[in-house]
MOPAC internal coordinates of N, CA, C and O (Angstrom, degrees):
PM7 1SCF
backbone

  N    0.0000 0     0.00 0     0.00 0    0    0    0
  C    1.4275 1     0.00 0     0.00 0    1    0    0
  C    1.5359 1   109.07 1     0.00 0    2    1    0
  O    1.2310 1   121.06 1   -39.96 1    3    2    1
  N    1.2949 1   115.59 1   140.04 1    3    2    1
  C    1.5261 1   123.30 1  -179.11 1    5    3    2
  C    1.4956 1   104.56 1   -74.86 1    6    5    3
  O    1.2310 1   122.50 1   -42.97 1    7    6    5
  N    1.3843 1   112.83 1   137.03 1    7    6    5
  C    1.4691 1   118.73 1   176.70 1    9    7    6
  C    1.5828 1   108.94 1   -98.69 1   10    9    7
  O    1.2310 1   123.19 1   -22.00 1   11   10    9
  N    1.2536 1   111.50 1   158.00 1   11   10    9
  C    1.4857 1   118.64 1   172.60 1   13   11   10
  C    1.5005 1   112.65 1   -54.42 1   14   13   11
  O    1.2310 1   116.57 1   -37.10 1   15   14   13
  N    1.2600 1   124.12 1   142.90 1   15   14   13
  C    1.4504 1   126.47 1   170.77 1   17   15   14
  C    1.5214 1   107.22 1   -84.26 1   18   17   15
  O    1.2310 1   119.24 1   -10.54 1   19   18   17
  N    1.2773 1   119.05 1   169.46 1   19   18   17
  C    1.4085 1   123.25 1   177.42 1   21   19   18
  C    1.4422 1   116.68 1   -61.79 1   22   21   19
  O    1.2310 1   119.67 1   148.03 1   23   22   21
  N    1.4046 1   118.23 1   -31.97 1   23   22   21
  C    1.4409 1   119.18 1   174.93 1   25   23   22
  C    1.5038 1   111.23 1   -64.36 1   26   25   23
  O    1.2310 1   119.03 1   141.38 1   27   26   25
  N    1.3040 1   119.45 1   -38.62 1   27   26   25
  C    1.4502 1   124.68 1   178.30 1   29   27   26
  C    1.5494 1   109.17 1   -63.94 1   30   29   27
  O    1.2310 1   120.64 1   133.76 1   31   30   29
  N    1.2363 1   116.38 1   -46.24 1   31   30   29
  C    1.5113 1   120.23 1  -179.03 1   33   31   30
  C    1.6098 1   108.23 1   -61.24 1   34   33   31
  O    1.2310 1   122.71 1   134.51 1   35   34   33
  N    1.3288 1   112.42 1   -45.49 1   35   34   33
  C    1.4821 1   114.67 1  -177.37 1   37   35   34
  C    1.5012 1   111.83 1   -65.85 1   38   37   35
  O    1.2310 1   121.45 1   141.99 1   39   38   37
  N    1.3365 1   114.83 1   -38.01 1   39   38   37
  C    1.5085 1   120.24 1   172.80 1   41   39   38
  C    1.5147 1   112.90 1   -57.93 1   42   41   39
  O    1.2310 1   120.52 1   129.35 1   43   42   41
  N    1.2677 1   116.61 1   -50.65 1   43   42   41
  C    1.4656 1   123.44 1   179.06 1   45   43   42
  C    1.5158 1   111.87 1   -62.06 1   46   45   43
  O    1.2310 1   121.12 1   143.26 1   47   46   45
  N    1.3999 1   115.46 1   -36.74 1   47   46   45
  C    1.4208 1   119.00 1   177.02 1   49   47   46
  C    1.5260 1   113.19 1   -65.29 1   50   49   47
  O    1.2310 1   121.87 1   137.93 1   51   50   49
  N    1.2841 1   114.03 1   -42.07 1   51   50   49
  C    1.5387 1   119.83 1   177.58 1   53   51   50
  C    1.5360 1   110.67 1   -65.25 1   54   53   51
  O    1.2310 1   120.12 1   143.44 1   55   54   53
  N    1.2979 1   117.38 1   -36.56 1   55   54   53
  C    1.4985 1   122.20 1   179.60 1   57   55   54
  C    1.5403 1   107.56 1   -65.96 1   58   57   55
  O    1.2310 1   121.67 1   129.97 1   59   58   57
  N    1.3442 1   114.41 1   -50.03 1   59   58   57
  C    1.5117 1   117.58 1  -177.81 1   61   59   58
  C    1.4875 1   109.25 1   -59.15 1   62   61   59
  O    1.2310 1   119.90 1   133.43 1   63   62   61
  N    1.3095 1   117.79 1   -46.57 1   63   62   61
  C    1.4755 1   122.76 1  -179.81 1   65   63   62
  C    1.5216 1   110.78 1   -59.23 1   66   65   63
  O    1.2310 1   119.81 1   135.68 1   67   66   65
  N    1.3580 1   117.96 1   -44.32 1   67   66   65
  C    1.5268 1   121.09 1   177.35 1   69   67   66
  C    1.4844 1   107.05 1   -58.14 1   70   69   67
  O    1.2310 1   119.23 1   131.49 1   71   70   69
  N    1.3436 1   119.08 1   -48.51 1   71   70   69
  C    1.4476 1   119.47 1  -179.46 1   73   71   70
  C    1.4866 1   112.44 1   -59.87 1   74   73   71
  O    1.2310 1   119.65 1   140.98 1   75   74   73
  N    1.3526 1   118.27 1   -39.02 1   75   74   73
  C    1.4854 1   121.13 1   177.11 1   77   75   74
  C    1.5102 1   109.92 1   -57.25 1   78   77   75
  O    1.2310 1   119.67 1   133.45 1   79   78   77
  N    1.3654 1   118.23 1   -46.55 1   79   78   77
  C    1.4034 1   121.93 1  -179.31 1   81   79   78
  C    1.4621 1   112.82 1   -60.99 1   82   81   79
  O    1.2310 1   118.28 1   135.55 1   83   82   81
  N    1.2976 1   120.89 1   -44.45 1   83   82   81
  C    1.4185 1   127.22 1   179.22 1   85   83   82
  C    1.5337 1   112.41 1   -64.10 1   86   85   83
  O    1.2310 1   121.14 1   136.21 1   87   86   85
  N    1.3223 1   115.43 1   -43.79 1   87   86   85
  C    1.4959 1   120.43 1   177.01 1   89   87   86
  C    1.5023 1   110.76 1   -63.05 1   90   89   87
  O    1.2310 1   119.48 1   139.22 1   91   90   89
  N    1.3299 1   118.59 1   -40.78 1   91   90   89
  C    1.4114 1   119.52 1   177.84 1   93   91   90
  C    1.4811 1   111.24 1   -65.11 1   94   93   91
  O    1.2310 1   120.67 1   141.76 1   95   94   93
  N    1.2370 1   116.32 1   -38.24 1   95   94   93
  C    1.5710 1   119.10 1   176.71 1   97   95   94
  C    1.4963 1   106.25 1   -61.90 1   98   97   95
  O    1.2310 1   119.00 1   133.33 1   99   98   97
  N    1.2834 1   119.52 1   -46.67 1   99   98   97
  C    1.4628 1   124.70 1  -175.06 1  101   99   98
  C    1.6105 1   107.07 1   -62.84 1  102  101   99
  O    1.2310 1   118.71 1   145.42 1  103  102  101
  N    1.3005 1   120.07 1   -34.58 1  103  102  101
  C    1.3654 1   122.73 1  -178.57 1  105  103  102
  C    1.5439 1   113.77 1   -65.65 1  106  105  103
  O    1.2310 1   120.66 1   157.39 1  107  106  105
  N    1.3158 1   116.34 1   -22.61 1  107  106  105
  C    1.4609 1   120.23 1   173.36 1  109  107  106
  C    1.5390 1   112.65 1   -63.90 1  110  109  107
  O    1.2310 1   120.81 1   -78.07 1  111  110  109
  N    1.2695 1   116.05 1   101.93 1  111  110  109
  C    1.4786 1   119.03 1  -175.99 1  113  111  110
  C    1.5424 1   116.69 1   -94.76 1  114  113  111
  O    1.2310 1   121.37 1  -164.46 1  115  114  113
  N    1.2908 1   114.98 1    15.54 1  115  114  113
  C    1.5031 1   118.80 1  -179.12 1  117  115  114
  C    1.5387 1   110.12 1   -54.80 1  118  117  115
  O    1.2310 1   122.90 1   137.77 1  119  118  117
  N    1.3747 1   112.05 1   -42.23 1  119  118  117
  C    1.5782 1   113.24 1  -176.27 1  121  119  118
  C    1.4373 1   110.77 1   -61.08 1  122  121  119
  O    1.2310 1   120.90 1   138.01 1  123  122  121
  N    1.4466 1   115.89 1   -41.99 1  123  122  121
  C    1.4295 1   123.52 1  -178.75 1  125  123  122
  C    1.5237 1   110.63 1   -64.59 1  126  125  123
  O    1.2310 1   121.58 1   137.60 1  127  126  125
  N    1.3196 1   114.59 1   -42.40 1  127  126  125
  C    1.4577 1   120.53 1   175.07 1  129  127  126
  C    1.5472 1   110.27 1   -55.30 1  130  129  127
  O    1.2310 1   119.54 1   136.10 1  131  130  129
  N    1.3227 1   118.48 1   -43.90 1  131  130  129
  C    1.4269 1   124.43 1  -179.65 1  133  131  130
  C    1.5445 1   109.43 1   -63.75 1  134  133  131
  O    1.2310 1   121.53 1   138.42 1  135  134  133
  N    1.3850 1   114.67 1   -41.58 1  135  134  133
  C    1.4633 1   118.99 1  -178.92 1  137  135  134
  C    1.5416 1   108.83 1   -64.96 1  138  137  135
  O    1.2310 1   119.33 1   142.90 1  139  138  137
  N    1.3204 1   118.88 1   -37.10 1  139  138  137
  C    1.4520 1   121.68 1   179.66 1  141  139  138
  C    1.4958 1   108.89 1   -66.19 1  142  141  139
  O    1.2310 1   118.86 1   149.34 1  143  142  141
  N    1.3356 1   119.78 1   -30.66 1  143  142  141
  C    1.4702 1   120.24 1   176.11 1  145  143  142
  C    1.5674 1   111.49 1   -72.18 1  146  145  143
  O    1.2310 1   122.31 1   136.28 1  147  146  145
  N    1.4027 1   113.19 1   -43.72 1  147  146  145
  C    1.4425 1   120.28 1  -179.03 1  149  147  146
  C    1.5035 1   114.38 1   -61.08 1  150  149  147
  O    1.2310 1   119.57 1   141.34 1  151  150  149
  N    1.3064 1   118.42 1   -38.66 1  151  150  149
  C    1.5036 1   118.53 1  -172.01 1  153  151  150
  C    1.4620 1   111.20 1   -67.25 1  154  153  151
  O    1.2310 1   118.82 1   166.57 1  155  154  153
  N    1.3605 1   119.86 1   -13.43 1  155  154  153
  C    1.4317 1   121.42 1  -175.74 1  157  155  154
  C    1.5334 1   113.21 1   -90.27 1  158  157  155
  O    1.2310 1   121.97 1   176.00 1  159  158  157
  N    1.2884 1   113.83 1    -4.00 1  159  158  157
  C    1.5249 1   116.38 1   174.24 1  161  159  158
  C    1.4901 1   110.43 1   -68.44 1  162  161  159
  O    1.2310 1   122.42 1   -40.99 1  163  162  161
  N    1.3552 1   112.97 1   139.01 1  163  162  161
  C    1.4263 1   117.90 1  -178.30 1  165  163  162
  C    1.5264 1   112.38 1   -60.23 1  166  165  163
  O    1.2310 1   120.12 1   -41.63 1  167  166  165
  N    1.3572 1   117.37 1   138.37 1  167  166  165
  C    1.4600 1   120.91 1  -179.54 1  169  167  166
  C    1.4808 1   111.72 1    71.12 1  170  169  167
  O    1.2310 1   117.12 1  -163.73 1  171  170  169
  N    1.2835 1   123.08 1    16.27 1  171  170  169
  C    1.4391 1   121.12 1  -177.61 1  173  171  170
  C    1.4684 1   114.34 1   -59.19 1  174  173  171
  O    1.2310 1   117.03 1   140.20 1  175  174  173
  N    1.2722 1   123.26 1   -39.80 1  175  174  173
  C    1.4777 1   120.11 1  -170.27 1  177  175  174
  C    1.5269 1   107.20 1  -140.69 1  178  177  175
  O    1.2310 1   121.71 1   -36.54 1  179  178  177
  N    1.3569 1   114.34 1   143.46 1  179  178  177
  C    1.3804 1   125.56 1   169.29 1  181  179  178
  C    1.4912 1   108.82 1   -86.70 1  182  181  179
  O    1.2310 1   119.87 1   -16.28 1  183  182  181
  N    1.4021 1   117.86 1   163.72 1  183  182  181
  C    1.4785 1   119.26 1   173.80 1  185  183  182
  C    1.5876 1   114.59 1   -50.36 1  186  185  183
  O    1.2310 1   120.55 1   138.95 1  187  186  185
  N    1.3323 1   116.56 1   -41.05 1  187  186  185
  C    1.4211 1   118.14 1   179.14 1  189  187  186
  C    1.6096 1   112.08 1   -65.36 1  190  189  187
  O    1.2310 1   122.10 1   136.84 1  191  190  189
  N    1.3535 1   113.59 1   -43.16 1  191  190  189
  C    1.4521 1   121.88 1  -179.90 1  193  191  190
  C    1.5438 1   106.68 1   -61.69 1  194  193  191
  O    1.2310 1   119.50 1   138.67 1  195  194  193
  N    1.4129 1   118.55 1   -41.33 1  195  194  193
  C    1.4314 1   121.40 1  -179.42 1  197  195  194
  C    1.5098 1   110.24 1   -61.06 1  198  197  195
  O    1.2310 1   119.44 1   136.80 1  199  198  197
  N    1.4117 1   118.68 1   -43.20 1  199  198  197
  C    1.3540 1   121.61 1   176.25 1  201  199  198
  C    1.4391 1   115.33 1   -59.34 1  202  201  199
  O    1.2310 1   119.58 1   139.79 1  203  202  201
  N    1.3263 1   118.41 1   -40.21 1  203  202  201
  C    1.4881 1   124.66 1   178.19 1  205  203  202
  C    1.4869 1   109.96 1   -63.01 1  206  205  203
  O    1.2310 1   121.47 1   128.73 1  207  206  205
  N    1.3796 1   114.80 1   -51.27 1  207  206  205
  C    1.5209 1   120.75 1   180.00 1  209  207  206
  C    1.5004 1   111.65 1   -57.89 1  210  209  207
  O    1.2310 1   121.96 1   137.73 1  211  210  209
  N    1.3445 1   113.85 1   -42.27 1  211  210  209
  C    1.4557 1   118.72 1  -179.72 1  213  211  210
  C    1.5512 1   111.71 1   -62.69 1  214  213  211
  O    1.2310 1   120.17 1   138.88 1  215  214  213
  N    1.3704 1   117.29 1   -41.12 1  215  214  213
  C    1.4665 1   120.59 1  -176.64 1  217  215  214
  C    1.5723 1   107.82 1   -68.84 1  218  217  215
  O    1.2310 1   121.71 1   142.44 1  219  218  217
  N    1.3426 1   114.33 1   -37.56 1  219  218  217
  C    1.5215 1   113.79 1  -177.59 1  221  219  218
  C    1.5002 1   107.76 1   -71.45 1  222  221  219
  O    1.2310 1   118.46 1   137.18 1  223  222  221
  N    1.3932 1   120.55 1   -42.82 1  223  222  221
  C    1.4379 1   121.42 1   178.46 1  225  223  222
  C    1.5959 1   114.96 1   -64.19 1  226  225  223
  O    1.2310 1   122.13 1   146.87 1  227  226  225
  N    1.2729 1   113.53 1   -33.13 1  227  226  225
  C    1.4933 1   119.66 1   178.71 1  229  227  226
  C    1.5381 1   104.55 1   -66.76 1  230  229  227
  O    1.2310 1   118.28 1   132.58 1  231  230  229
  N    1.3170 1   120.89 1   -47.42 1  231  230  229
  C    1.4526 1   125.62 1  -176.07 1  233  231  230
  C    1.5688 1   105.17 1   -64.48 1  234  233  231
  O    1.2310 1   118.86 1   129.80 1  235  234  233
  N    1.3066 1   119.78 1   -50.20 1  235  234  233
  C    1.4461 1   119.87 1  -179.68 1  237  235  234
  C    1.4441 1   112.49 1   -57.60 1  238  237  235
  O    1.2310 1   117.11 1   136.32 1  239  238  237
  N    1.3151 1   123.11 1   -43.68 1  239  238  237
  C    1.4065 1   125.64 1   176.98 1  241  239  238
  C    1.5015 1   113.69 1   -61.96 1  242  241  239
  O    1.2310 1   120.21 1   136.18 1  243  242  241
  N    1.3363 1   117.21 1   -43.82 1  243  242  241
  C    1.3815 1   120.62 1   174.38 1  245  243  242
  C    1.5580 1   114.84 1   -59.47 1  246  245  243
  O    1.2310 1   122.55 1   136.15 1  247  246  245
  N    1.3149 1   112.72 1   -43.85 1  247  246  245
  C    1.5189 1   117.87 1   179.46 1  249  247  246
  C    1.5566 1   108.26 1   -63.34 1  250  249  247
  O    1.2310 1   120.79 1   131.42 1  251  250  249
  N    1.3182 1   116.09 1   -48.58 1  251  250  249
  C    1.4804 1   116.88 1  -178.74 1  253  251  250
  C    1.5191 1   111.40 1   -59.76 1  254  253  251
  O    1.2310 1   118.95 1   139.86 1  255  254  253
  N    1.2958 1   119.61 1   -40.14 1  255  254  253
  C    1.4557 1   123.30 1   179.59 1  257  255  254
  C    1.6096 1   108.72 1   -66.61 1  258  257  255
  O    1.2310 1   121.01 1   139.13 1  259  258  257
  N    1.3367 1   115.67 1   -40.87 1  259  258  257
  C    1.3782 1   115.11 1   175.97 1  261  259  258
  C    1.5744 1   117.49 1   -68.85 1  262  261  259
  O    1.2310 1   122.59 1   147.72 1  263  262  261
  N    1.2902 1   112.65 1   -32.28 1  263  262  261
  C    1.4936 1   117.52 1   172.57 1  265  263  262
  C    1.5063 1   111.17 1   -63.63 1  266  265  263
  O    1.2310 1   121.37 1   138.71 1  267  266  265
  N    1.3430 1   114.99 1   -41.29 1  267  266  265
  C    1.4006 1   121.17 1  -179.96 1  269  267  266
  C    1.5315 1   111.55 1   -60.64 1  270  269  267
  O    1.2310 1   121.35 1   136.76 1  271  270  269
  N    1.3912 1   115.01 1   -43.24 1  271  270  269
  C    1.4317 1   118.68 1   176.51 1  273  271  270
  C    1.4778 1   112.28 1   -65.50 1  274  273  271
  O    1.2310 1   118.97 1   137.97 1  275  274  273
  N    1.3053 1   119.56 1   -42.03 1  275  274  273
  C    1.4637 1   123.43 1   177.04 1  277  275  274
  C    1.5338 1   109.56 1   -56.87 1  278  277  275
  O    1.2310 1   121.71 1   136.70 1  279  278  277
  N    1.3276 1   114.34 1   -43.30 1  279  278  277
  C    1.5168 1   118.53 1  -176.08 1  281  279  278
  C    1.5501 1   109.09 1   -63.71 1  282  281  279
  O    1.2310 1   121.56 1   133.84 1  283  282  281
  N    1.4088 1   114.62 1   -46.16 1  283  282  281
  C    1.4209 1   117.83 1   175.52 1  285  283  282
  C    1.4972 1   116.65 1   -58.82 1  286  285  283
  O    1.2310 1   122.00 1   137.33 1  287  286  285
  N    1.3560 1   113.78 1   -42.67 1  287  286  285
  C    1.4214 1   117.89 1   179.69 1  289  287  286
  C    1.5651 1   113.04 1   -69.04 1  290  289  287
  O    1.2310 1   119.63 1   147.57 1  291  290  289
  N    1.2670 1   118.32 1   -32.43 1  291  290  289
  C    1.4419 1   120.51 1   179.19 1  293  291  290
  C    1.5229 1   108.77 1   -69.09 1  294  293  291
  O    1.2310 1   120.34 1   137.45 1  295  294  293
  N    1.2933 1   116.96 1   -42.55 1  295  294  293
  C    1.4644 1   118.43 1   179.31 1  297  295  294
  C    1.4784 1   111.79 1   -69.26 1  298  297  295
  O    1.2310 1   119.01 1   136.70 1  299  298  297
  N    1.3244 1   119.48 1   -43.30 1  299  298  297
  C    1.5149 1   119.91 1   176.37 1  301  299  298
  C    1.4875 1   110.80 1   -61.88 1  302  301  299
  O    1.2310 1   119.16 1   140.56 1  303  302  301
  N    1.3688 1   119.20 1   -39.44 1  303  302  301
  C    1.4694 1   119.97 1   176.51 1  305  303  302
  C    1.4595 1   112.68 1   -63.75 1  306  305  303
  O    1.2310 1   118.49 1   140.56 1  307  306  305
  N    1.2893 1   120.47 1   -39.44 1  307  306  305
  C    1.4653 1   124.61 1   177.39 1  309  307  306
  C    1.4415 1   110.45 1   -64.89 1  310  309  307
  O    1.2310 1   119.74 1   134.40 1  311  310  309
  N    1.3985 1   118.11 1   -45.60 1  311  310  309
  C    1.4591 1   119.48 1   176.08 1  313  311  310
  C    1.5822 1   113.92 1   -57.35 1  314  313  311
  O    1.2310 1   123.04 1   137.53 1  315  314  313
  N    1.3620 1   111.78 1   -42.47 1  315  314  313
  C    1.5024 1   115.79 1  -178.96 1  317  315  314
  C    1.4838 1   109.87 1   -63.70 1  318  317  315
  O    1.2310 1   119.14 1   139.57 1  319  318  317
  N    1.2398 1   119.24 1   -40.43 1  319  318  317
  C    1.4573 1   122.74 1  -179.45 1  321  319  318
  C    1.5016 1   111.09 1   -61.69 1  322  321  319
  O    1.2310 1   120.50 1   136.06 1  323  322  321
  N    1.3151 1   116.65 1   -43.94 1  323  322  321
  C    1.4508 1   121.69 1  -179.81 1  325  323  322
  C    1.5511 1   108.16 1   -69.50 1  326  325  323
  O    1.2310 1   118.56 1   134.36 1  327  326  325
  N    1.3286 1   120.36 1   -45.64 1  327  326  325
  C    1.4719 1   123.24 1   179.24 1  329  327  326
  C    1.5079 1   110.92 1   -59.34 1  330  329  327
  O    1.2310 1   119.58 1   141.81 1  331  330  329
  N    1.3664 1   118.40 1   -38.19 1  331  330  329
  C    1.5055 1   122.37 1  -175.55 1  333  331  330
  C    1.4920 1   107.93 1   -72.86 1  334  333  331
  O    1.2310 1   119.64 1   151.87 1  335  334  333
  N    1.3904 1   118.30 1   -28.13 1  335  334  333
  C    1.4592 1   117.15 1  -177.37 1  337  335  334
  C    1.5493 1   116.56 1   -88.77 1  338  337  335
  O    1.2310 1   122.35 1   178.29 1  339  338  337
  N    1.3761 1   113.11 1    -1.71 1  339  338  337
  C    1.4344 1   117.19 1  -179.20 1  341  339  338
  C    1.5026 1   112.09 1  -100.02 1  342  341  339
  O    1.2310 1   120.10 1   180.00 1  343  342  341

């Protein structure tokens, strides 16, 4: 079986590090904490605005859950490759 060359390893390393940076930025929940404060103001949202917010939040939650599943699968696949080659 052909092995990855050093350029491929370097590319994958940079991609993994870029994902780490973006995930760390996503983990900063200060903006969501502010939104939690904001939504409690009287008259914050109309029924239409509620539906919009709900749709956006449903989509965000679905995407975060999907990303978590991809992350788990990527790691499990990587582990399986290494285990199979040993």
